[in-house]
Backbone as CSV, one residue per row, in Angstrom:
resi,resn,N_x,N_y,N_z,CA_x,CA_y,CA_z,C_x,C_y,C_z
1,MET,34.648,36.735,-15.408,35.602,36.405,-16.455,36.945,36.087,-15.826
2,SER,37.533,34.956,-16.198,38.844,34.588,-15.681,39.901,34.849,-16.735
3,GLY,41.164,34.689,-16.365,42.250,34.953,-17.288,43.296,33.863,-17.226
4,THR,44.393,34.119,-17.922,45.527,33.215,-17.934,46.753,33.979,-17.472
5,SER,47.527,33.376,-16.605,48.741,34.014,-16.091,49.936,33.115,-16.332
6,LEU,51.008,33.690,-16.854,52.279,32.983,-16.962,53.018,33.136,-15.641
7,ILE,53.493,32.021,-15.110,54.170,32.023,-13.814,55.535,31.359,-13.972
8,ARG,56.567,32.027,-13.475,57.920,31.454,-13.545,58.486,31.393,-12.137
9,PRO,59.023,30.253,-11.728,59.511,30.133,-10.346,60.697,31.043,-10.077
10,PRO,60.830,31.509,-8.836,61.975,32.352,-8.487,63.293,31.606,-8.671
11,SER,64.274,32.316,-9.176,65.626,31.773,-9.313,66.274,31.630,-7.939
12,SER,67.172,30.662,-7.815,67.959,30.554,-6.575,68.837,31.786,-6.384
13,ARG,69.041,32.553,-7.452,69.854,33.779,-7.408,68.976,35.026,-7.286
14,LEU,67.730,34.858,-6.864,66.789,35.981,-6.775,67.377,37.173,-6.030
15,ALA,68.113,36.911,-4.964,68.644,37.995,-4.132,69.617,38.896,-4.895
16,GLU,70.107,38.417,-6.059,71.025,39.217,-6.877,70.283,40.094,-7.883
17,GLY,68.958,40.081,-7.843,68.172,40.845,-8.805,68.506,42.330,-8.789
18,ILE,68.200,42.982,-9.895,68.543,44.398,-10.070,67.671,45.280,-9.179
19,VAL,68.285,46.261,-8.537,67.541,47.334,-7.873,68.018,48.663,-8.457
20,THR,67.080,49.559,-8.692,67.402,50.803,-9.397,67.076,52.035,-8.566
21,HIS,65.870,52.102,-8.014,65.414,53.311,-7.328,65.307,53.137,-5.820
22,ILE,65.685,51.979,-5.308,65.655,51.738,-3.863,66.988,51.140,-3.437
23,GLY,67.271,51.175,-2.144,68.470,50.542,-1.629,68.317,49.026,-1.570
24,ARG,69.421,48.312,-1.654,69.376,46.857,-1.594,69.234,46.390,-0.149
25,THR,68.304,45.464,0.076,68.141,44.819,1.369,68.132,43.315,1.160
26,GLU,68.372,42.574,2.223,68.502,41.123,2.113,67.171,40.482,1.725
27,VAL,67.217,39.572,0.765,66.031,38.853,0.296,66.062,37.428,0.838
28,ASP,64.961,37.006,1.425,64.818,35.640,1.931,64.231,34.802,0.788
29,VAL,65.091,34.032,0.116,64.665,33.306,-1.077,63.641,32.221,-0.732
30,ALA,63.820,31.550,0.395,62.863,30.518,0.797,61.484,31.128,1.033
31,LEU,61.441,32.276,1.720,60.171,32.953,1.936,59.586,33.420,0.608
32,ALA,60.436,33.903,-0.290,59.964,34.345,-1.602,59.284,33.203,-2.346
33,ARG,59.832,32.016,-2.245,59.214,30.867,-2.920,57.845,30.549,-2.320
34,ASP,57.737,30.657,-1.006,56.439,30.439,-0.360,55.434,31.506,-0.808
35,GLN,55.892,32.755,-0.867,55.005,33.839,-1.288,54.585,33.664,-2.745
36,HIS,55.499,33.189,-3.566,55.194,32.975,-4.978,54.139,31.885,-5.141
37,ALA,54.265,30.815,-4.349,53.281,29.736,-4.395,51.909,30.242,-3.954
38,ALA,51.881,31.083,-2.919,50.604,31.642,-2.449,50.002,32.579,-3.493
39,TYR,50.847,33.326,-4.178,50.406,34.225,-5.260,49.745,33.416,-6.369
40,ALA,50.405,32.331,-6.800,49.833,31.472,-7.833,48.531,30.852,-7.348
41,GLY,48.483,30.479,-6.065,47.271,29.910,-5.500,46.119,30.894,-5.490
42,ALA,46.412,32.168,-5.235,45.367,33.195,-5.242,44.771,33.353,-6.631
43,LEU,45.616,33.288,-7.648,45.115,33.377,-9.021,44.240,32.175,-9.352
44,ALA,44.722,30.989,-8.992,43.971,29.767,-9.282,42.624,29.768,-8.555
45,ALA,42.606,30.287,-7.325,41.362,30.334,-6.551,40.337,31.265,-7.179
46,CYS,40.805,32.181,-8.019,39.897,33.087,-8.733,39.625,32.585,-10.153
47,ASP,39.869,31.279,-10.343,39.562,30.599,-11.611,40.447,31.026,-12.771
48,TRP,41.636,31.527,-12.464,42.592,31.807,-13.520,43.343,30.531,-13.887
49,THR,43.726,30.447,-15.138,44.595,29.366,-15.591,46.041,29.800,-15.385
50,VAL,46.777,29.030,-14.620,48.180,29.354,-14.334,49.064,28.455,-15.189
51,ARG,49.823,29.059,-16.079,50.691,28.293,-16.979,52.146,28.507,-16.587
52,PRO,52.845,27.445,-16.197,54.240,27.601,-15.783,55.162,27.842,-16.968
53,VAL,56.094,28.754,-16.769,57.168,29.018,-17.727,58.411,28.309,-17.215
54,PRO,59.179,27.657,-18.086,60.390,26.975,-17.625,61.291,27.903,-16.811
55,ALA,61.844,27.360,-15.738,62.715,28.146,-14.871,63.930,28.647,-15.639
56,ALA,64.433,29.791,-15.211,65.665,30.361,-15.772,66.563,30.701,-14.590
57,ASP,67.150,29.677,-14.013,67.829,29.848,-12.728,69.045,30.756,-12.818
58,ASP,69.642,30.875,-13.999,70.800,31.745,-14.146,70.422,33.219,-14.261
59,CYS,69.122,33.500,-14.303,68.642,34.877,-14.468,67.949,35.310,-13.177
60,PRO,68.601,36.112,-12.345,68.041,36.456,-11.032,66.652,37.083,-11.080
61,ASP,66.356,37.879,-12.119,65.083,38.591,-12.200,64.014,37.838,-12.979
62,SER,64.276,36.580,-13.332,63.388,35.868,-14.255,61.988,35.635,-13.705
63,VAL,61.810,35.687,-12.382,60.461,35.517,-11.818,59.517,36.622,-12.300
64,PHE,60.070,37.773,-12.664,59.252,38.898,-13.128,58.942,38.706,-14.618
65,VAL,58.193,37.668,-14.894,57.982,37.186,-16.264,57.197,38.181,-17.115
66,GLU,56.443,39.053,-16.484,55.664,40.045,-17.220,56.529,40.875,-18.176
67,ASP,57.770,41.099,-17.809,58.614,41.997,-18.598,59.027,41.411,-19.938
68,THR,58.821,40.114,-20.149,59.341,39.457,-21.346,58.359,39.381,-22.505
69,VAL,57.077,39.626,-22.260,56.090,39.476,-23.332,54.881,40.366,-23.061
70,VAL,54.317,40.910,-24.124,53.062,41.671,-24.066,52.059,40.945,-24.945
71,VAL,50.948,40.507,-24.379,49.923,39.801,-25.139,48.737,40.733,-25.354
72,CYS,48.385,40.934,-26.611,47.255,41.790,-26.971,46.423,41.030,-28.004
73,ALA,45.184,40.699,-27.647,44.324,39.875,-28.504,45.049,38.564,-28.806
74,ASP,45.284,38.258,-30.072,45.942,36.990,-30.419,47.416,37.158,-30.729
75,LEU,47.976,38.307,-30.364,49.370,38.620,-30.675,50.214,38.650,-29.415
76,ALA,51.309,37.912,-29.421,52.298,37.966,-28.345,53.519,38.715,-28.853
77,VAL,53.824,39.838,-28.222,54.991,40.632,-28.597,56.113,40.307,-27.606
78,LEU,57.112,39.604,-28.075,58.273,39.308,-27.242,59.107,40.572,-27.122
79,THR,59.462,40.906,-25.896,60.118,42.186,-25.656,61.635,42.087,-25.825
80,ARG,62.263,43.228,-25.728,63.733,43.326,-25.680,64.042,44.155,-24.435
81,PRO,64.199,43.479,-23.274,64.322,44.214,-22.006,65.423,45.267,-22.038
82,GLY,65.139,46.357,-21.330,66.093,47.455,-21.286,67.379,47.125,-20.566
83,ALA,67.309,46.196,-19.598,68.517,45.724,-18.920,69.071,44.547,-19.717
84,GLU,70.236,44.698,-20.296,70.776,43.677,-21.197,70.879,42.308,-20.540
85,VAL,71.187,42.285,-19.232,71.344,40.996,-18.548,70.037,40.225,-18.464
86,ARG,68.911,40.883,-18.706,67.616,40.216,-18.633,67.159,39.641,-19.980
87,ARG,67.854,39.939,-21.040,67.386,39.502,-22.362,67.363,37.981,-22.525
88,PRO,68.256,37.214,-21.884,68.150,35.756,-22.000,66.850,35.180,-21.428
89,GLU,66.116,35.946,-20.623,64.858,35.459,-20.044,63.783,35.227,-21.105
90,VAL,63.919,35.885,-22.254,62.841,35.887,-23.243,62.695,34.525,-23.924
91,ALA,63.786,33.780,-24.092,63.754,32.545,-24.884,62.734,31.542,-24.355
92,GLY,62.704,31.310,-23.048,61.773,30.343,-22.481,60.331,30.742,-22.664
93,VAL,60.063,32.036,-22.597,58.714,32.540,-22.800,58.315,32.411,-24.263
94,ALA,59.265,32.638,-25.171,58.993,32.530,-26.606,58.499,31.137,-26.957
95,ALA,59.124,30.121,-26.388,58.718,28.747,-26.674,57.294,28.482,-26.194
96,LEU,56.922,29.055,-25.053,55.598,28.805,-24.491,54.503,29.508,-25.277
97,VAL,54.692,30.785,-25.624,53.620,31.517,-26.302,53.366,30.935,-27.692
98,GLY,54.412,30.402,-28.323,54.212,29.745,-29.604,53.322,28.523,-29.457
99,ALA,53.537,27.757,-28.375,52.735,26.557,-28.117,51.293,26.900,-27.764
100,LEU,51.039,28.110,-27.306,49.675,28.532,-26.962,48.868,28.933,-28.192
101,GLY,49.499,28.930,-29.353,48.793,29.251,-30.580,48.685,30.736,-30.878
102,LEU,49.451,31.554,-30.173,49.432,32.992,-30.421,50.347,33.348,-31.591
103,ARG,49.966,34.370,-32.341,50.898,34.944,-33.309,52.028,35.614,-32.529
104,VAL,53.224,35.605,-33.065,54.380,36.096,-32.319,55.111,37.165,-33.128
105,ALA,55.426,38.262,-32.473,56.262,39.317,-33.037,57.330,39.660,-32.005
106,ARG,58.340,40.412,-32.425,59.443,40.762,-31.526,59.773,42.248,-31.621
107,ILE,60.180,42.796,-30.498,60.815,44.116,-30.500,62.276,43.918,-30.889
108,GLU,62.719,44.639,-31.881,64.088,44.495,-32.394,64.952,45.672,-31.963
109,GLY,66.258,45.412,-31.833,67.185,46.481,-31.508,67.242,47.523,-32.618
110,PRO,67.477,48.785,-32.276,67.879,49.288,-30.955,66.715,49.562,-29.996
111,GLY,65.527,49.100,-30.361,64.390,49.305,-29.473,64.525,48.496,-28.199
112,THR,64.041,49.043,-27.085,63.935,48.305,-25.825,62.520,48.478,-25.289
113,LEU,62.015,47.419,-24.681,60.669,47.449,-24.117,60.587,46.426,-22.997
114,ASP,60.130,46.848,-21.831,59.809,45.945,-20.730,58.291,45.851,-20.617
115,GLY,57.776,44.640,-20.441,56.340,44.478,-20.320,55.741,45.222,-19.146
116,GLY,56.533,45.459,-18.103,56.048,46.216,-16.955,55.725,47.658,-17.278
117,ASP,56.171,48.117,-18.453,55.868,49.481,-18.886,54.602,49.559,-19.725
118,VAL,53.907,48.442,-19.929,52.755,48.410,-20.830,51.476,48.162,-20.036
119,LEU,50.576,49.125,-20.062,49.296,49.050,-19.353,48.169,49.123,-20.376
120,GLN,47.424,48.023,-20.526,46.322,47.977,-21.480,45.005,48.301,-20.762
121,ALA,44.265,49.223,-21.338,42.972,49.623,-20.784,42.000,49.757,-21.942
122,GLY,41.256,48.692,-22.217,40.395,48.694,-23.389,41.234,48.746,-24.657
123,HIS,40.914,49.693,-25.529,41.648,49.820,-26.783,42.781,50.835,-26.703
124,VAL,43.046,51.323,-25.493,44.163,52.237,-25.274,45.280,51.489,-24.560
125,VAL,46.496,51.675,-25.044,47.660,51.026,-24.441,48.638,52.125,-24.018
126,TYR,48.832,52.252,-22.712,49.771,53.231,-22.173,51.140,52.559,-22.048
127,VAL,52.185,53.261,-22.478,53.534,52.687,-22.437,54.475,53.686,-21.764
128,GLY,55.120,53.242,-20.690,56.034,54.109,-19.959,57.350,54.291,-20.696
129,ARG,57.788,55.546,-20.788,59.102,55.867,-21.347,60.014,56.202,-20.179
130,GLY,60.875,55.255,-19.827,61.758,55.457,-18.686,63.086,54.783,-18.902
131,GLY,63.626,54.209,-17.835,64.947,53.623,-17.914,65.015,52.294,-18.636
132,ARG,63.873,51.614,-18.801,63.878,50.282,-19.416,63.261,50.251,-20.816
133,THR,62.431,51.210,-21.140,61.749,51.250,-22.433,62.097,52.548,-23.141
134,ASN,62.559,52.444,-24.392,62.951,53.663,-25.110,61.942,54.016,-26.204
135,GLY,62.179,55.145,-26.842,61.245,55.632,-27.855,61.104,54.685,-29.032
136,GLU,62.190,54.037,-29.439,62.131,53.101,-30.560,61.299,51.872,-30.199
137,GLY,61.409,51.410,-28.962,60.571,50.297,-28.528,59.100,50.656,-28.569
138,ILE,58.775,51.877,-28.131,57.383,52.339,-28.170,56.908,52.447,-29.614
139,ARG,57.769,52.956,-30.485,57.418,53.103,-31.905,57.092,51.744,-32.524
140,GLN,57.919,50.740,-32.228,57.677,49.410,-32.777,56.385,48.803,-32.223
141,LEU,56.154,48.973,-30.930,54.930,48.425,-30.341,53.705,49.098,-30.943
142,ARG,53.780,50.396,-31.153,52.652,51.125,-31.764,52.334,50.548,-33.144
143,ALA,53.361,50.274,-33.939,53.149,49.733,-35.275,52.558,48.327,-35.224
144,LEU,52.963,47.534,-34.241,52.458,46.165,-34.122,51.003,46.119,-33.653
145,LEU,50.627,47.081,-32.802,49.285,47.043,-32.217,48.247,47.827,-33.014
146,ALA,48.693,48.717,-33.895,47.744,49.515,-34.684,46.777,48.648,-35.489
147,PRO,47.225,47.552,-36.140,46.269,46.712,-36.879,45.231,46.047,-35.982
148,LEU,45.479,46.000,-34.676,44.519,45.434,-33.727,43.559,46.496,-33.189
149,GLY,43.657,47.715,-33.729,42.762,48.784,-33.305,43.158,49.425,-31.992
150,ARG,44.419,49.269,-31.592,44.888,49.839,-30.334,45.574,51.183,-30.559
151,THR,45.355,52.096,-29.642,46.037,53.389,-29.633,47.085,53.378,-28.535
152,VAL,48.320,53.661,-28.876,49.422,53.655,-27.908,49.707,55.084,-27.460
153,ILE,49.702,55.294,-26.156,50.018,56.600,-25.564,51.285,56.454,-24.737
154,ALA,52.315,57.211,-25.089,53.576,57.180,-24.349,53.460,58.033,-23.089
155,VAL,54.005,57.506,-21.982,53.917,58.181,-20.683,55.320,58.359,-20.115
156,PRO,55.807,59.602,-19.985,57.119,59.801,-19.364,57.074,59.460,-17.877
157,LEU,58.102,58.746,-17.408,58.147,58.304,-16.012,59.107,59.161,-15.206
158,ARG,58.822,59.246,-13.896,59.652,60.027,-12.978,60.094,59.132,-11.827
159,ARG,61.360,58.831,-11.756,61.954,58.134,-10.613,61.202,56.850,-10.240
160,VAL,60.835,56.086,-11.241,60.135,54.828,-10.979,60.572,53.822,-12.047
161,LEU,60.630,52.552,-11.670,61.174,51.537,-12.569,60.305,51.336,-13.800
162,HIS,59.012,51.080,-13.601,58.103,50.759,-14.703,56.811,51.555,-14.571
163,LEU,56.083,51.669,-15.669,54.797,52.368,-15.637,53.859,51.736,-14.612
164,LYS,53.776,50.390,-14.610,52.839,49.743,-13.698,53.361,49.683,-12.269
165,SER,54.527,50.272,-12.030,54.952,50.547,-10.661,54.297,51.819,-10.137
166,ALA,53.661,52.583,-11.042,53.091,53.877,-10.668,51.612,54.006,-10.960
167,VAL,51.083,53.167,-11.866,49.668,53.286,-12.215,49.159,51.959,-12.764
168,THR,47.956,51.576,-12.336,47.247,50.430,-12.912,45.760,50.768,-12.973
169,ALA,45.003,49.913,-13.675,43.587,50.196,-13.911,42.694,49.296,-13.073
170,LEU,41.590,49.849,-12.624,40.554,49.097,-11.926,39.507,48.589,-12.920
171,PRO,38.693,47.614,-12.519,37.684,47.081,-13.442,36.666,48.108,-13.930
172,ASP,36.472,49.195,-13.172,35.479,50.192,-13.582,36.039,51.235,-14.540
173,GLY,37.294,51.053,-14.975,37.886,51.976,-15.931,38.632,53.137,-15.313
174,THR,38.611,53.254,-13.982,39.408,54.280,-13.322,40.831,53.767,-13.091
175,PHE,41.729,54.686,-12.782,43.129,54.345,-12.603,43.587,54.710,-11.190
176,LEU,44.385,53.847,-10.593,45.055,54.141,-9.331,46.466,54.608,-9.659
177,LEU,46.881,55.745,-9.130,48.217,56.236,-9.473,48.794,57.125,-8.377
178,LEU,50.115,57.266,-8.446,50.854,58.218,-7.614,51.226,59.405,-8.488
179,PRO,50.626,60.574,-8.272,50.875,61.716,-9.149,52.332,62.150,-9.204
180,ASP,53.125,61.842,-8.175,54.527,62.238,-8.182,55.363,61.434,-9.168
181,LEU,54.824,60.316,-9.661,55.618,59.408,-10.491,55.235,59.431,-11.969
182,VAL,54.014,59.843,-12.283,53.556,59.896,-13.678,52.698,61.141,-13.874
183,PRO,52.609,61.663,-15.101,51.709,62.801,-15.363,50.255,62.343,-15.280
184,ALA,49.590,62.686,-14.197,48.225,62.209,-13.952,47.257,62.655,-15.033
185,GLU,47.554,63.798,-15.691,46.612,64.336,-16.661,46.483,63.457,-17.914
186,LEU,47.376,62.498,-18.098,47.277,61.599,-19.246,46.240,60.500,-19.051
187,PHE,45.731,60.376,-17.806,44.801,59.297,-17.490,43.430,59.860,-17.125
188,PRO,42.369,59.351,-17.754,41.028,59.804,-17.395,40.582,59.160,-16.088
189,ALA,39.799,59.855,-15.316,39.148,59.286,-14.128,40.121,58.540,-13.231
190,TYR,41.143,59.251,-12.758,42.123,58.583,-11.907,41.838,58.841,-10.433
191,ARG,42.304,57.902,-9.615,42.194,58.014,-8.160,43.607,58.061,-7.583
192,PRO,44.064,59.176,-7.035,45.396,59.213,-6.427,45.425,58.395,-5.145
193,VAL,46.530,57.711,-4.906,46.703,56.925,-3.692,47.941,57.409,-2.954
194,ARG,48.019,57.067,-1.679,49.154,57.496,-0.855,50.212,56.416,-0.725
195,GLU,49.805,55.154,-0.799,50.753,54.047,-0.672,51.256,53.665,-2.063
196,GLU,52.576,53.567,-2.218,53.086,53.211,-3.540,52.567,51.844,-3.975
197,ALA,52.508,50.893,-3.062,51.998,49.568,-3.419,50.521,49.600,-3.771
198,GLY,49.841,50.670,-3.413,48.440,50.807,-3.768,48.216,51.094,-5.243
199,CYS,49.280,51.466,-5.951,49.179,51.678,-7.397,49.129,50.364,-8.161
200,HIS,49.510,49.272,-7.513,49.734,48.006,-8.212,48.569,47.065,-7.958
201,VAL,47.664,46.946,-8.901,46.558,46.007,-8.760,46.396,45.220,-10.054
202,VAL,45.780,44.044,-9.918,45.438,43.215,-11.081,43.957,42.867,-10.992
203,PRO,43.120,43.337,-11.912,41.719,42.912,-11.921,41.636,41.408,-12.193
204,LEU,40.886,40.698,-11.363,40.827,39.242,-11.456,39.509,38.730,-12.012
205,GLY,38.626,39.636,-12.386,37.300,39.251,-12.852,36.246,39.654,-11.854
206,GLY,35.109,40.120,-12.339,34.071,40.608,-11.436,34.578,41.800,-10.653
207,ASP,34.331,41.788,-9.326,34.783,42.907,-8.497,36.085,42.591,-7.753
208,ARG,36.733,41.471,-8.095,37.941,41.056,-7.377,39.181,41.745,-7.934
209,VAL,40.039,42.193,-7.020,41.248,42.928,-7.391,42.414,42.413,-6.551
210,LEU,43.462,41.953,-7.214,44.667,41.499,-6.519,45.477,42.705,-6.064
211,ILE,45.911,42.696,-4.790,46.673,43.826,-4.252,47.642,43.309,-3.195
212,ALA,48.743,44.014,-3.023,49.769,43.605,-2.074,49.357,43.921,-0.636
213,ALA,49.826,43.080,0.288,49.538,43.278,1.713,50.141,44.580,2.240
214,SER,51.122,45.123,1.529,51.779,46.358,1.971,50.964,47.609,1.663
215,ALA,49.755,47.446,1.135,48.893,48.602,0.839,47.545,48.457,1.537
216,PRO,47.529,48.378,2.869,46.256,48.148,3.571,45.269,49.296,3.424
217,GLN,45.753,50.537,3.372,44.829,51.668,3.236,44.125,51.641,1.881
218,THR,44.882,51.302,0.848,44.279,51.238,-0.482,43.311,50.068,-0.572
219,ALA,43.664,48.936,0.037,42.753,47.782,0.049,41.436,48.158,0.728
220,ALA,41.533,48.911,1.834,40.321,49.341,2.531,39.498,50.295,1.663
221,LEU,40.190,51.179,0.942,39.498,52.097,0.032,38.756,51.320,-1.048
222,LEU,39.427,50.326,-1.630,38.803,49.537,-2.686,37.575,48.793,-2.168
223,GLU,37.690,48.249,-0.973,36.550,47.542,-0.393,35.383,48.503,-0.180
224,ASP,35.700,49.713,0.277,34.662,50.714,0.507,33.984,51.138,-0.794
225,LEU,34.726,51.010,-1.919,34.183,51.369,-3.226,33.447,50.211,-3.890
226,GLY,33.339,49.091,-3.176,32.567,47.973,-3.700,33.370,46.903,-4.399
227,PHE,34.693,46.987,-4.309,35.543,45.940,-4.858,35.866,44.910,-3.778
228,THR,36.375,43.769,-4.190,36.787,42.728,-3.256,38.293,42.548,-3.363
229,PRO,39.074,43.104,-2.437,40.531,42.951,-2.507,40.944,41.505,-2.238
230,VAL,41.823,40.986,-3.064,42.469,39.690,-2.849,43.914,40.013,-2.485
231,VAL,44.241,39.851,-1.205,45.505,40.366,-0.672,46.563,39.273,-0.646
232,VAL,47.740,39.589,-1.183,48.869,38.661,-1.169,50.096,39.372,-0.611
233,ASP,50.903,38.627,0.120,52.146,39.157,0.689,53.276,38.901,-0.304
234,ILE,53.873,39.969,-0.822,54.982,39.838,-1.774,56.194,40.635,-1.285
235,SER,56.394,40.649,0.028,57.425,41.501,0.630,58.816,41.258,0.037
236,GLU,59.163,39.997,-0.227,60.520,39.713,-0.719,60.716,40.212,-2.149
237,PHE,59.656,40.249,-2.924,59.754,40.744,-4.298,59.742,42.272,-4.331
238,GLU,59.073,42.872,-3.345,59.078,44.338,-3.264,60.475,44.871,-2.953
239,LYS,61.313,44.051,-2.338,62.705,44.449,-2.086,63.493,44.586,-3.381
240,LEU,62.932,44.045,-4.480,63.556,44.124,-5.799,62.696,44.944,-6.768
241,GLU,61.868,45.821,-6.199,60.982,46.701,-6.970,59.919,45.922,-7.737
242,GLY,59.586,44.734,-7.263,58.516,43.946,-7.864,57.165,44.337,-7.315
243,CYS,56.104,44.024,-8.069,54.752,44.262,-7.607,53.837,43.160,-8.137
244,VAL,52.556,43.201,-7.792,51.677,42.074,-8.104,51.480,41.873,-9.604
245,THR,51.729,42.892,-10.408,51.567,42.723,-11.863,52.707,41.918,-12.479
246,CYS,53.850,41.847,-11.801,55.083,41.344,-12.446,55.103,39.841,-12.668
């Protein structure tokens, strides 16, 4: 089974992107663009449809397009990012999801919600409560997804930007997570990992799993468990707390 991915090119101002839980280091924007192209190529090679989102060059973090929309079944929920400077990123995504024929809803103030805090696993939707997503945002998302038969579980975060910076799901229904960053007991059948980047995977269909080059031990573990790691180098985005889901 293949999927569809929204892809937005890195801004020329990428190096100005927000950092919250790590120190700022220099970002090589030219290298980031090469890595982004390779990332899109990896998705396409796995038979995913890659749909470009119009560039938002004035928004340094706009490449992290995941944070602007949550798609569940035929519903696209446009978010209200927790960082106010990121809210202009949503407009370009709104135009695209409407053209895709999806029903559209919005998170309204005072609610805040970043898509990076939303992890869908079957009919359960885990939502991180941290610095970018508040209780009102979770409440609104729960109301929007309930008619689709989804159960929303709020997850308190510890010293991490987004929920999917700390936990993601494998195709077999197990979860990769760092117990120091999220309450592990909220997730059934979890596998603790030692590398933070090992928490960040994207199931690509079949046994293929997208994972960052900075998590070689986790990639080896996944291969040993019968998965096929698809490894991409996203070093420049990791300097801005980005991961393969973003």
